[in-house]
KEMI-841068 format. One record per residue (C-alpha): x, y, z; residue in one letter. Coordinates in Angstrom, 2 decimals. Layout:
BEGIN
<pt x="X" y="Y" z="Z" resn="A"/>
...
END
This chain:
BEGIN
<pt x="-162.14" y="-202.85" z="220.29" resn="X"/>
<pt x="-159.43" y="-200.45" z="219.24" resn="X"/>
<pt x="-157.58" y="-197.76" z="221.09" resn="X"/>
<pt x="-159.07" y="-194.30" z="220.84" resn="X"/>
<pt x="-156.29" y="-192.72" z="218.86" resn="X"/>
<pt x="-157.56" y="-191.05" z="215.72" resn="X"/>
<pt x="-157.21" y="-193.28" z="212.68" resn="X"/>
<pt x="-155.75" y="-191.94" z="209.47" resn="X"/>
<pt x="-158.44" y="-192.23" z="206.86" resn="X"/>
<pt x="-156.65" y="-190.69" z="203.91" resn="X"/>
<pt x="-159.37" y="-188.10" z="203.34" resn="X"/>
<pt x="-159.36" y="-184.34" z="203.40" resn="X"/>
<pt x="-161.93" y="-182.42" z="205.45" resn="X"/>
<pt x="-164.09" y="-182.10" z="202.34" resn="X"/>
<pt x="-164.36" y="-185.89" z="202.11" resn="X"/>
<pt x="-162.28" y="-186.42" z="198.96" resn="X"/>
<pt x="-159.50" y="-189.00" z="198.80" resn="X"/>
<pt x="-156.17" y="-187.24" z="199.21" resn="X"/>
<pt x="-153.17" y="-187.81" z="196.91" resn="X"/>
<pt x="-151.34" y="-190.12" z="199.31" resn="X"/>
<pt x="-154.33" y="-192.43" z="199.62" resn="X"/>
<pt x="-154.91" y="-192.43" z="195.85" resn="X"/>
<pt x="-151.31" y="-193.61" z="195.51" resn="X"/>
<pt x="-151.91" y="-196.34" z="198.10" resn="X"/>
<pt x="-155.02" y="-197.48" z="196.20" resn="X"/>
<pt x="-153.13" y="-197.51" z="192.88" resn="X"/>
<pt x="-150.27" y="-199.52" z="194.39" resn="X"/>
<pt x="-152.75" y="-201.91" z="196.02" resn="X"/>
<pt x="-151.08" y="-201.62" z="199.40" resn="X"/>
<pt x="-152.01" y="-199.77" z="202.59" resn="X"/>
<pt x="-150.06" y="-199.38" z="205.81" resn="X"/>
<pt x="-149.66" y="-202.80" z="207.53" resn="X"/>
<pt x="-152.47" y="-202.40" z="210.07" resn="X"/>
<pt x="-154.90" y="-201.02" z="207.49" resn="X"/>
<pt x="-153.81" y="-203.61" z="204.91" resn="X"/>
<pt x="-154.61" y="-206.47" z="207.29" resn="X"/>
<pt x="-158.02" y="-204.95" z="207.97" resn="X"/>
<pt x="-158.65" y="-204.49" z="204.25" resn="X"/>
<pt x="-157.68" y="-208.06" z="203.37" resn="X"/>
<pt x="-160.09" y="-209.43" z="205.97" resn="X"/>
<pt x="-162.79" y="-207.13" z="204.56" resn="X"/>
<pt x="-161.97" y="-208.18" z="200.99" resn="X"/>
<pt x="-162.17" y="-211.90" z="201.79" resn="X"/>
<pt x="-165.48" y="-211.57" z="203.65" resn="X"/>
<pt x="-166.90" y="-209.53" z="200.79" resn="X"/>
<pt x="-165.74" y="-212.10" z="198.20" resn="X"/>
<pt x="-166.71" y="-215.35" z="199.94" resn="X"/>
<pt x="-170.38" y="-215.52" z="198.83" resn="X"/>
<pt x="-169.44" y="-215.04" z="195.16" resn="X"/>
<pt x="-166.59" y="-217.54" z="195.44" resn="X"/>
<pt x="-168.84" y="-220.07" z="197.18" resn="X"/>
<pt x="-171.50" y="-219.99" z="194.47" resn="X"/>
<pt x="-168.99" y="-219.92" z="191.60" resn="X"/>
<pt x="-167.13" y="-222.92" z="193.01" resn="X"/>
<pt x="-170.33" y="-224.88" z="193.62" resn="X"/>
<pt x="-171.48" y="-224.20" z="190.03" resn="X"/>
<pt x="-168.07" y="-225.09" z="188.59" resn="X"/>
<pt x="-167.96" y="-228.30" z="190.63" resn="X"/>
<pt x="-171.44" y="-229.26" z="189.44" resn="X"/>
<pt x="-170.47" y="-228.46" z="185.83" resn="X"/>
<pt x="-167.39" y="-230.71" z="186.00" resn="X"/>
<pt x="-169.49" y="-233.53" z="187.47" resn="X"/>
<pt x="-172.21" y="-233.18" z="184.80" resn="X"/>
<pt x="-169.74" y="-233.02" z="181.88" resn="X"/>
<pt x="-167.88" y="-236.05" z="183.23" resn="X"/>
<pt x="-171.15" y="-238.01" z="183.55" resn="X"/>
<pt x="-172.07" y="-237.14" z="179.95" resn="X"/>
<pt x="-168.60" y="-238.12" z="178.73" resn="X"/>
<pt x="-168.78" y="-241.42" z="180.57" resn="X"/>
<pt x="-172.02" y="-242.26" z="178.74" resn="X"/>
<pt x="-170.13" y="-241.80" z="175.49" resn="X"/>
<pt x="-172.65" y="-239.39" z="173.97" resn="X"/>
<pt x="-170.42" y="-236.33" z="173.69" resn="X"/>
<pt x="-166.87" y="-237.22" z="172.56" resn="X"/>
<pt x="-165.49" y="-239.86" z="170.20" resn="X"/>
<pt x="-162.20" y="-240.04" z="172.16" resn="X"/>
<pt x="-160.54" y="-243.39" z="172.66" resn="X"/>
<pt x="-160.89" y="-245.09" z="176.01" resn="X"/>
<pt x="-157.13" y="-244.77" z="176.53" resn="X"/>
<pt x="-157.55" y="-240.96" z="176.48" resn="X"/>
<pt x="-160.81" y="-240.82" z="178.40" resn="X"/>
<pt x="-159.53" y="-242.83" z="181.35" resn="X"/>
<pt x="-156.82" y="-240.30" z="182.36" resn="X"/>
<pt x="-159.30" y="-237.46" z="181.71" resn="X"/>
<pt x="-161.79" y="-239.01" z="184.16" resn="X"/>
<pt x="-158.99" y="-239.55" z="186.65" resn="X"/>
<pt x="-157.85" y="-235.93" z="186.38" resn="X"/>
<pt x="-161.37" y="-234.56" z="186.73" resn="X"/>
<pt x="-162.60" y="-236.79" z="189.55" resn="X"/>
<pt x="-159.30" y="-237.46" z="191.29" resn="X"/>
<pt x="-157.66" y="-234.01" z="191.13" resn="X"/>
<pt x="-159.91" y="-231.19" z="189.86" resn="X"/>
<pt x="-163.00" y="-232.08" z="191.91" resn="X"/>
<pt x="-161.13" y="-232.58" z="195.22" resn="X"/>
<pt x="-159.30" y="-229.27" z="194.68" resn="X"/>
<pt x="-162.62" y="-227.51" z="194.07" resn="X"/>
<pt x="-164.03" y="-229.13" z="197.23" resn="X"/>
<pt x="-161.07" y="-227.70" z="199.15" resn="X"/>
<pt x="-161.88" y="-224.21" z="197.81" resn="X"/>
<pt x="-165.55" y="-224.67" z="198.68" resn="X"/>
<pt x="-164.60" y="-225.73" z="202.22" resn="X"/>
<pt x="-162.40" y="-222.64" z="202.59" resn="X"/>
<pt x="-165.38" y="-220.44" z="201.75" resn="X"/>
<pt x="-167.64" y="-222.17" z="204.27" resn="X"/>
<pt x="-165.49" y="-223.03" z="207.31" resn="X"/>
<pt x="-164.80" y="-219.86" z="209.40" resn="X"/>
<pt x="-161.48" y="-221.18" z="210.72" resn="X"/>
<pt x="-160.15" y="-221.32" z="207.15" resn="X"/>
<pt x="-161.15" y="-217.79" z="206.17" resn="X"/>
<pt x="-157.92" y="-216.22" z="207.41" resn="X"/>
<pt x="-155.98" y="-218.61" z="205.14" resn="X"/>
<pt x="-158.40" y="-218.36" z="202.24" resn="X"/>
<pt x="-156.09" y="-216.49" z="199.85" resn="X"/>
<pt x="-153.32" y="-219.07" z="199.77" resn="X"/>
<pt x="-155.68" y="-222.08" z="200.05" resn="X"/>
<pt x="-157.74" y="-220.87" z="197.07" resn="X"/>
<pt x="-154.63" y="-219.90" z="195.09" resn="X"/>
<pt x="-152.97" y="-223.28" z="195.55" resn="X"/>
<pt x="-156.16" y="-225.26" z="194.92" resn="X"/>
<pt x="-157.13" y="-223.35" z="191.78" resn="X"/>
<pt x="-153.63" y="-223.82" z="190.31" resn="X"/>
<pt x="-154.01" y="-227.55" z="190.90" resn="X"/>
<pt x="-157.47" y="-227.44" z="189.30" resn="X"/>
<pt x="-156.19" y="-225.38" z="186.38" resn="X"/>
<pt x="-153.23" y="-227.65" z="185.71" resn="X"/>
<pt x="-155.49" y="-230.70" z="185.63" resn="X"/>
<pt x="-157.88" y="-228.94" z="183.23" resn="X"/>
<pt x="-154.97" y="-228.01" z="180.99" resn="X"/>
<pt x="-153.62" y="-231.55" z="180.95" resn="X"/>
<pt x="-157.13" y="-232.67" z="179.95" resn="X"/>
<pt x="-157.14" y="-230.04" z="177.20" resn="X"/>
<pt x="-153.70" y="-231.12" z="176.02" resn="X"/>
<pt x="-154.67" y="-234.79" z="175.93" resn="X"/>
<pt x="-157.82" y="-233.99" z="173.96" resn="X"/>
<pt x="-155.97" y="-231.68" z="171.55" resn="X"/>
<pt x="-153.28" y="-234.29" z="170.95" resn="X"/>
<pt x="-156.09" y="-236.76" z="170.15" resn="X"/>
<pt x="-157.71" y="-234.40" z="167.64" resn="X"/>
<pt x="-160.29" y="-232.65" z="169.89" resn="X"/>
<pt x="-159.01" y="-229.05" z="170.18" resn="X"/>
<pt x="-162.39" y="-227.72" z="171.35" resn="X"/>
<pt x="-161.46" y="-228.88" z="174.86" resn="X"/>
<pt x="-159.52" y="-225.59" z="175.17" resn="X"/>
<pt x="-162.81" y="-223.99" z="176.29" resn="X"/>
<pt x="-162.10" y="-225.59" z="179.66" resn="X"/>
<pt x="-158.84" y="-223.61" z="179.83" resn="X"/>
<pt x="-160.70" y="-220.34" z="179.20" resn="X"/>
<pt x="-163.29" y="-221.22" z="181.82" resn="X"/>
<pt x="-160.75" y="-222.03" z="184.53" resn="X"/>
<pt x="-158.83" y="-218.79" z="183.87" resn="X"/>
<pt x="-161.97" y="-216.67" z="184.21" resn="X"/>
<pt x="-163.04" y="-218.60" z="187.31" resn="X"/>
<pt x="-159.62" y="-218.27" z="188.94" resn="X"/>
<pt x="-159.11" y="-214.57" z="188.25" resn="X"/>
<pt x="-162.59" y="-213.07" z="188.55" resn="X"/>
<pt x="-164.79" y="-215.26" z="190.72" resn="X"/>
<pt x="-162.59" y="-216.58" z="193.53" resn="X"/>
<pt x="-162.10" y="-213.25" z="195.30" resn="X"/>
<pt x="-158.31" y="-213.36" z="195.17" resn="X"/>
<pt x="-156.25" y="-210.24" z="195.75" resn="X"/>
<pt x="-154.55" y="-208.92" z="192.62" resn="X"/>
<pt x="-151.09" y="-210.19" z="193.59" resn="X"/>
<pt x="-152.53" y="-213.67" z="194.07" resn="X"/>
<pt x="-154.39" y="-213.32" z="190.76" resn="X"/>
<pt x="-151.10" y="-212.52" z="189.01" resn="X"/>
<pt x="-149.38" y="-215.58" z="190.50" resn="X"/>
<pt x="-152.27" y="-217.84" z="189.52" resn="X"/>
<pt x="-152.59" y="-216.34" z="186.02" resn="X"/>
<pt x="-148.87" y="-216.67" z="185.25" resn="X"/>
<pt x="-148.82" y="-220.24" z="186.62" resn="X"/>
<pt x="-151.80" y="-221.24" z="184.47" resn="X"/>
<pt x="-150.49" y="-219.56" z="181.32" resn="X"/>
<pt x="-146.99" y="-221.03" z="181.64" resn="X"/>
<pt x="-148.49" y="-224.37" z="182.60" resn="X"/>
<pt x="-150.74" y="-224.36" z="179.54" resn="X"/>
<pt x="-147.84" y="-223.81" z="177.15" resn="X"/>
<pt x="-145.57" y="-226.29" z="178.96" resn="X"/>
<pt x="-148.22" y="-229.01" z="179.10" resn="X"/>
<pt x="-149.04" y="-228.53" z="175.42" resn="X"/>
<pt x="-145.40" y="-228.93" z="174.46" resn="X"/>
<pt x="-144.96" y="-231.95" z="176.73" resn="X"/>
<pt x="-148.01" y="-233.73" z="175.31" resn="X"/>
<pt x="-147.01" y="-233.12" z="171.71" resn="X"/>
<pt x="-149.83" y="-230.76" z="170.73" resn="X"/>
<pt x="-149.29" y="-229.46" z="167.21" resn="X"/>
<pt x="-147.54" y="-226.11" z="166.94" resn="X"/>
<pt x="-150.38" y="-224.57" z="164.95" resn="X"/>
<pt x="-152.99" y="-225.51" z="167.51" resn="X"/>
<pt x="-150.76" y="-224.63" z="170.47" resn="X"/>
<pt x="-150.04" y="-221.14" z="169.12" resn="X"/>
<pt x="-153.71" y="-220.47" z="168.45" resn="X"/>
<pt x="-154.87" y="-221.89" z="171.80" resn="X"/>
<pt x="-152.12" y="-220.05" z="173.70" resn="X"/>
<pt x="-153.20" y="-216.80" z="172.06" resn="X"/>
<pt x="-156.79" y="-217.37" z="173.16" resn="X"/>
<pt x="-155.76" y="-218.28" z="176.71" resn="X"/>
<pt x="-153.34" y="-215.33" z="176.87" resn="X"/>
<pt x="-156.00" y="-212.85" z="175.70" resn="X"/>
<pt x="-158.49" y="-214.26" z="178.20" resn="X"/>
<pt x="-155.89" y="-214.10" z="180.98" resn="X"/>
<pt x="-154.89" y="-210.53" z="180.15" resn="X"/>
<pt x="-158.49" y="-209.26" z="180.11" resn="X"/>
<pt x="-159.31" y="-211.12" z="183.33" resn="X"/>
<pt x="-156.20" y="-209.83" z="185.13" resn="X"/>
<pt x="-156.92" y="-206.24" z="184.09" resn="X"/>
<pt x="-160.52" y="-206.65" z="185.26" resn="X"/>
<pt x="-159.27" y="-208.04" z="188.61" resn="X"/>
<pt x="-156.93" y="-205.06" z="188.95" resn="X"/>
<pt x="-159.73" y="-202.60" z="188.28" resn="X"/>
<pt x="-162.04" y="-204.45" z="190.66" resn="X"/>
<pt x="-159.55" y="-204.41" z="193.53" resn="X"/>
<pt x="-158.84" y="-200.70" z="193.09" resn="X"/>
<pt x="-162.57" y="-199.98" z="193.29" resn="X"/>
<pt x="-162.94" y="-202.16" z="196.39" resn="X"/>
<pt x="-159.98" y="-200.44" z="198.06" resn="X"/>
<pt x="-161.44" y="-197.01" z="197.36" resn="X"/>
<pt x="-164.81" y="-198.18" z="198.70" resn="X"/>
<pt x="-163.09" y="-199.55" z="201.81" resn="X"/>
<pt x="-161.45" y="-196.19" z="202.50" resn="X"/>
<pt x="-164.72" y="-194.34" z="201.91" resn="X"/>
<pt x="-166.48" y="-196.65" z="204.39" resn="X"/>
<pt x="-163.79" y="-195.95" z="206.95" resn="X"/>
<pt x="-164.34" y="-192.22" z="206.48" resn="X"/>
<pt x="-168.09" y="-192.62" z="206.99" resn="X"/>
<pt x="-167.49" y="-194.76" z="210.08" resn="X"/>
<pt x="-165.14" y="-192.14" z="211.49" resn="X"/>
<pt x="-167.70" y="-189.41" z="210.87" resn="X"/>
<pt x="-170.37" y="-191.48" z="212.63" resn="X"/>
<pt x="-168.18" y="-192.63" z="215.53" resn="X"/>
<pt x="-165.81" y="-189.78" z="216.27" resn="X"/>
<pt x="-165.94" y="-186.25" z="217.48" resn="X"/>
<pt x="-164.76" y="-184.00" z="214.68" resn="X"/>
<pt x="-162.77" y="-181.62" z="216.89" resn="X"/>
<pt x="-160.92" y="-183.93" z="219.26" resn="X"/>
<pt x="-160.69" y="-187.07" z="217.13" resn="X"/>
<pt x="-161.90" y="-189.17" z="220.06" resn="X"/>
<pt x="-165.03" y="-191.29" z="220.06" resn="X"/>
<pt x="-168.24" y="-189.28" z="220.42" resn="X"/>
<pt x="-170.81" y="-189.63" z="223.19" resn="X"/>
<pt x="-172.93" y="-192.10" z="221.24" resn="X"/>
<pt x="-169.98" y="-194.43" z="220.72" resn="X"/>
<pt x="-169.01" y="-194.03" z="224.38" resn="X"/>
<pt x="-172.44" y="-195.25" z="225.45" resn="X"/>
<pt x="-172.30" y="-198.14" z="222.98" resn="X"/>
<pt x="-168.78" y="-199.32" z="223.79" resn="X"/>
<pt x="-169.11" y="-198.85" z="227.55" resn="X"/>
<pt x="-172.25" y="-200.99" z="227.67" resn="X"/>
<pt x="-170.48" y="-203.75" z="225.78" resn="X"/>
<pt x="-167.35" y="-203.49" z="227.93" resn="X"/>
<pt x="-169.41" y="-203.52" z="231.13" resn="X"/>
<pt x="-171.10" y="-206.77" z="230.10" resn="X"/>
<pt x="-167.76" y="-208.29" z="229.19" resn="X"/>
<pt x="-166.25" y="-207.24" z="232.53" resn="X"/>
<pt x="-169.17" y="-208.85" z="234.35" resn="X"/>
<pt x="-168.80" y="-212.10" z="232.37" resn="X"/>
<pt x="-165.04" y="-212.29" z="232.85" resn="X"/>
<pt x="-165.13" y="-210.96" z="236.43" resn="X"/>
<pt x="-162.82" y="-208.05" z="235.70" resn="X"/>
<pt x="-162.77" y="-204.55" z="237.13" resn="X"/>
<pt x="-163.77" y="-201.49" z="235.09" resn="X"/>
<pt x="-162.52" y="-197.96" z="235.74" resn="X"/>
<pt x="-164.13" y="-194.73" z="234.52" resn="X"/>
<pt x="-161.94" y="-191.60" z="234.49" resn="X"/>
<pt x="-163.62" y="-188.23" z="233.84" resn="X"/>
<pt x="-161.37" y="-185.33" z="232.87" resn="X"/>
<pt x="-162.62" y="-181.72" z="232.88" resn="X"/>
<pt x="-160.64" y="-178.68" z="231.71" resn="X"/>
<pt x="-160.63" y="-176.16" z="234.55" resn="X"/>
<pt x="-162.40" y="-172.85" z="233.85" resn="X"/>
<pt x="-162.68" y="-173.59" z="230.14" resn="X"/>
<pt x="-165.44" y="-171.03" z="229.54" resn="X"/>
<pt x="-163.25" y="-168.32" z="231.00" resn="X"/>
<pt x="-160.40" y="-169.53" z="228.79" resn="X"/>
<pt x="-162.61" y="-169.36" z="225.69" resn="X"/>
<pt x="-163.88" y="-165.90" z="226.58" resn="X"/>
<pt x="-160.36" y="-164.61" z="227.14" resn="X"/>
<pt x="-158.39" y="-166.25" z="224.34" resn="X"/>
<pt x="-161.08" y="-166.92" z="221.73" resn="X"/>
<pt x="-162.74" y="-169.99" z="220.31" resn="X"/>
<pt x="-159.85" y="-170.96" z="218.03" resn="X"/>
<pt x="-157.53" y="-171.11" z="221.01" resn="X"/>
<pt x="-160.20" y="-173.07" z="222.87" resn="X"/>
<pt x="-160.47" y="-175.59" z="220.00" resn="X"/>
<pt x="-156.70" y="-176.00" z="219.94" resn="X"/>
<pt x="-156.72" y="-176.50" z="223.69" resn="X"/>
<pt x="-159.31" y="-179.30" z="223.38" resn="X"/>
<pt x="-157.26" y="-181.01" z="220.67" resn="X"/>
<pt x="-154.08" y="-180.96" z="222.76" resn="X"/>
<pt x="-155.75" y="-182.25" z="225.90" resn="X"/>
<pt x="-157.55" y="-184.93" z="223.87" resn="X"/>
<pt x="-154.22" y="-186.09" z="222.41" resn="X"/>
<pt x="-152.86" y="-186.62" z="225.93" resn="X"/>
<pt x="-155.91" y="-188.63" z="226.97" resn="X"/>
<pt x="-155.79" y="-190.69" z="223.75" resn="X"/>
<pt x="-152.19" y="-191.68" z="224.48" resn="X"/>
<pt x="-153.33" y="-193.05" z="227.84" resn="X"/>
<pt x="-155.61" y="-195.61" z="226.12" resn="X"/>
<pt x="-152.78" y="-197.99" z="225.30" resn="X"/>
<pt x="-154.29" y="-201.43" z="225.77" resn="X"/>
<pt x="-156.66" y="-203.15" z="223.30" resn="X"/>
<pt x="-159.86" y="-202.74" z="225.39" resn="X"/>
<pt x="-159.13" y="-199.24" z="226.74" resn="X"/>
<pt x="-160.76" y="-196.32" z="224.95" resn="X"/>
<pt x="-161.59" y="-192.66" z="225.44" resn="X"/>
<pt x="-164.25" y="-190.26" z="224.24" resn="X"/>
<pt x="-165.31" y="-186.64" z="224.35" resn="X"/>
<pt x="-167.99" y="-186.71" z="227.01" resn="X"/>
<pt x="-169.16" y="-183.12" z="226.80" resn="X"/>
<pt x="-167.94" y="-179.68" z="225.78" resn="X"/>
<pt x="-164.66" y="-179.62" z="227.72" resn="X"/>
<pt x="-165.08" y="-182.97" z="229.45" resn="X"/>
<pt x="-163.48" y="-186.25" z="228.41" resn="X"/>
<pt x="-163.81" y="-189.82" z="229.60" resn="X"/>
<pt x="-161.28" y="-192.64" z="229.67" resn="X"/>
<pt x="-162.47" y="-196.23" z="230.21" resn="X"/>
<pt x="-160.00" y="-198.83" z="231.47" resn="X"/>
<pt x="-160.82" y="-202.53" z="231.26" resn="X"/>
<pt x="-159.17" y="-204.59" z="234.04" resn="X"/>
<pt x="-156.96" y="-201.68" z="235.17" resn="X"/>
<pt x="-153.50" y="-202.78" z="236.23" resn="X"/>
<pt x="-151.37" y="-201.54" z="239.10" resn="X"/>
<pt x="-152.10" y="-200.96" z="242.76" resn="X"/>
<pt x="-152.60" y="-197.18" z="242.46" resn="X"/>
<pt x="-155.91" y="-196.33" z="240.72" resn="X"/>
<pt x="-154.86" y="-192.66" z="240.49" resn="X"/>
<pt x="-151.53" y="-193.27" z="238.73" resn="X"/>
<pt x="-152.75" y="-192.80" z="235.16" resn="X"/>
<pt x="-155.00" y="-189.89" z="236.15" resn="X"/>
<pt x="-152.05" y="-188.13" z="237.79" resn="X"/>
<pt x="-149.98" y="-188.69" z="234.67" resn="X"/>
<pt x="-152.69" y="-187.04" z="232.56" resn="X"/>
<pt x="-152.94" y="-184.11" z="234.97" resn="X"/>
<pt x="-149.16" y="-183.57" z="234.92" resn="X"/>
<pt x="-148.93" y="-183.84" z="231.14" resn="X"/>
<pt x="-151.64" y="-181.20" z="230.71" resn="X"/>
<pt x="-149.74" y="-178.87" z="233.02" resn="X"/>
<pt x="-146.56" y="-179.61" z="231.04" resn="X"/>
<pt x="-148.25" y="-178.11" z="227.97" resn="X"/>
<pt x="-147.75" y="-174.80" z="229.77" resn="X"/>
<pt x="-150.75" y="-173.18" z="228.12" resn="X"/>
<pt x="-151.32" y="-169.74" z="229.74" resn="X"/>
<pt x="-154.66" y="-169.30" z="231.54" resn="X"/>
<pt x="-154.59" y="-166.08" z="233.56" resn="X"/>
<pt x="-158.29" y="-166.33" z="234.52" resn="X"/>
<pt x="-157.86" y="-169.66" z="236.29" resn="X"/>
<pt x="-157.87" y="-169.57" z="240.08" resn="X"/>
<pt x="-156.28" y="-173.05" z="240.11" resn="X"/>
<pt x="-153.04" y="-171.99" z="238.42" resn="X"/>
<pt x="-151.64" y="-169.52" z="235.92" resn="X"/>
<pt x="-151.68" y="-172.23" z="233.25" resn="X"/>
<pt x="-154.27" y="-174.60" z="231.86" resn="X"/>
<pt x="-155.12" y="-177.47" z="234.22" resn="X"/>
<pt x="-157.63" y="-180.29" z="234.52" resn="X"/>
<pt x="-159.65" y="-181.81" z="237.32" resn="X"/>
<pt x="-160.08" y="-185.57" z="237.28" resn="X"/>
<pt x="-162.56" y="-187.84" z="238.99" resn="X"/>
<pt x="-162.47" y="-191.60" z="238.68" resn="X"/>
<pt x="-164.28" y="-194.64" z="239.99" resn="X"/>
<pt x="-163.67" y="-198.38" z="239.82" resn="X"/>
<pt x="-166.23" y="-201.16" z="239.86" resn="X"/>
<pt x="-164.87" y="-204.51" z="241.05" resn="X"/>
<pt x="-166.28" y="-207.78" z="239.66" resn="X"/>
<pt x="-168.61" y="-208.31" z="242.64" resn="X"/>
<pt x="-169.99" y="-204.77" z="242.66" resn="X"/>
<pt x="-173.67" y="-204.25" z="243.32" resn="X"/>
<pt x="-173.70" y="-201.02" z="241.37" resn="X"/>
<pt x="-174.84" y="-200.68" z="237.79" resn="X"/>
<pt x="-172.88" y="-199.09" z="234.95" resn="X"/>
<pt x="-174.93" y="-195.91" z="235.43" resn="X"/>
<pt x="-173.99" y="-196.01" z="239.11" resn="X"/>
<pt x="-170.29" y="-196.37" z="238.24" resn="X"/>
<pt x="-170.39" y="-193.36" z="235.90" resn="X"/>
<pt x="-172.29" y="-191.36" z="238.53" resn="X"/>
<pt x="-169.63" y="-192.21" z="241.14" resn="X"/>
<pt x="-166.88" y="-190.95" z="238.81" resn="X"/>
<pt x="-168.93" y="-187.81" z="238.19" resn="X"/>
<pt x="-169.29" y="-187.26" z="241.94" resn="X"/>
<pt x="-165.52" y="-187.65" z="242.34" resn="X"/>
<pt x="-164.94" y="-185.07" z="239.59" resn="X"/>
<pt x="-167.39" y="-182.66" z="241.22" resn="X"/>
<pt x="-165.60" y="-183.12" z="244.54" resn="X"/>
<pt x="-162.20" y="-182.47" z="242.92" resn="X"/>
<pt x="-163.53" y="-179.19" z="241.57" resn="X"/>
<pt x="-164.91" y="-178.22" z="244.95" resn="X"/>
<pt x="-161.56" y="-178.87" z="246.58" resn="X"/>
<pt x="-159.85" y="-176.32" z="244.34" resn="X"/>
<pt x="-159.45" y="-178.03" z="240.92" resn="X"/>
<pt x="-156.19" y="-179.18" z="239.34" resn="X"/>
<pt x="-156.35" y="-182.43" z="241.25" resn="X"/>
<pt x="-157.31" y="-186.09" z="241.06" resn="X"/>
<pt x="-159.92" y="-187.79" z="243.20" resn="X"/>
<pt x="-160.67" y="-191.51" z="243.01" resn="X"/>
<pt x="-163.62" y="-193.34" z="244.57" resn="X"/>
<pt x="-164.29" y="-197.06" z="244.65" resn="X"/>
<pt x="-167.88" y="-197.39" z="243.50" resn="X"/>
<pt x="-168.55" y="-199.73" z="246.43" resn="X"/>
<pt x="-167.74" y="-196.85" z="248.80" resn="X"/>
<pt x="-170.43" y="-194.60" z="247.28" resn="X"/>
<pt x="-173.81" y="-195.04" z="248.93" resn="X"/>
<pt x="-175.58" y="-192.49" z="246.77" resn="X"/>
<pt x="-178.53" y="-194.09" z="244.95" resn="X"/>
<pt x="-178.08" y="-194.16" z="241.20" resn="X"/>
<pt x="-179.78" y="-191.11" z="239.72" resn="X"/>
<pt x="-179.49" y="-189.05" z="242.93" resn="X"/>
<pt x="-176.33" y="-186.98" z="242.48" resn="X"/>
<pt x="-174.46" y="-186.33" z="245.71" resn="X"/>
<pt x="-173.39" y="-182.75" z="246.40" resn="X"/>
<pt x="-170.39" y="-182.43" z="248.69" resn="X"/>
<pt x="-169.98" y="-179.62" z="251.15" resn="X"/>
<pt x="-166.65" y="-177.84" z="251.07" resn="X"/>
<pt x="-164.78" y="-178.24" z="254.34" resn="X"/>
END
């Protein structure tokens, strides 16, 4: 679960990709945090295709080897066939099995890019040695295996473009070097190298185009997620996401026996502020207060949301420190430090907030709804006592039945 700060999506308000993001897509590199998220997304998206392609390729190698071993396909001498069988069954097939395992075993997914890159280079080199041996023995048609491994490595494994480039260059250089080392005729080597180079170039350009499209799609999905999850004005999570995330966090707190704190923040006399200064000033006010609350959600499981019109909520998982009002007081002081004039407020001459909070300990007998209600009661009490203040209640201290809101009398 991420902090509630607003994520940069790279889109304008009209939903089009802005120039900076187009440049990021073209360069195939996002900011570090986004890049890590994209690479995980790219791998998960590519694994099914890579799994099937590898399984088919592995089966094809096994079938061709079985046919060759029956002697019905190639008139090659046994001295040539023996190393070919060894390369296929002893190097290429195990390398393909490693790739297949990396697509299936979840623990290997995070390392998939370098595992697949290394294994496919090993596979490709063995295929090219086989091709060179066959060509040197007068069977140049074995170069079809070189074309196949290039296409497989660059288009079907789900490698990022930079990895594709490394693999493609390694295979192309390896093909030429192996041909020279095995004494393949110059005429055949030039022709075969041209075919492999053309195949590599087309495959690499296709991989580049494919990754750019996937990156653009990734950014578009992030925009749609932000629209669905976040409040457009404040940039915080919306009420629907608050309900969703709080339910999940409550269950996790119960499992792990951790406390959960709900902090409700309400802008004092916001309607009067809107009426006096106008809706644009009111919108700006909401944005500035929301930014302060978002900065308070620093830890991985903490988050905040816009709870209502001028009301916000901050959820703290396993709150630290002995003073449950410390963070709330910090928010209250930072809002005052904005020094936004509010002449129609009876709490102060500037914009202020009232804050109510409640904490549920691991052994609480209250429900999540009861915890939120207790925080709401504390907020209501803070308003009754004159606003511009913080009031905290331990949910265990509230004896109000859930669903029956308690109204405090002003003393």
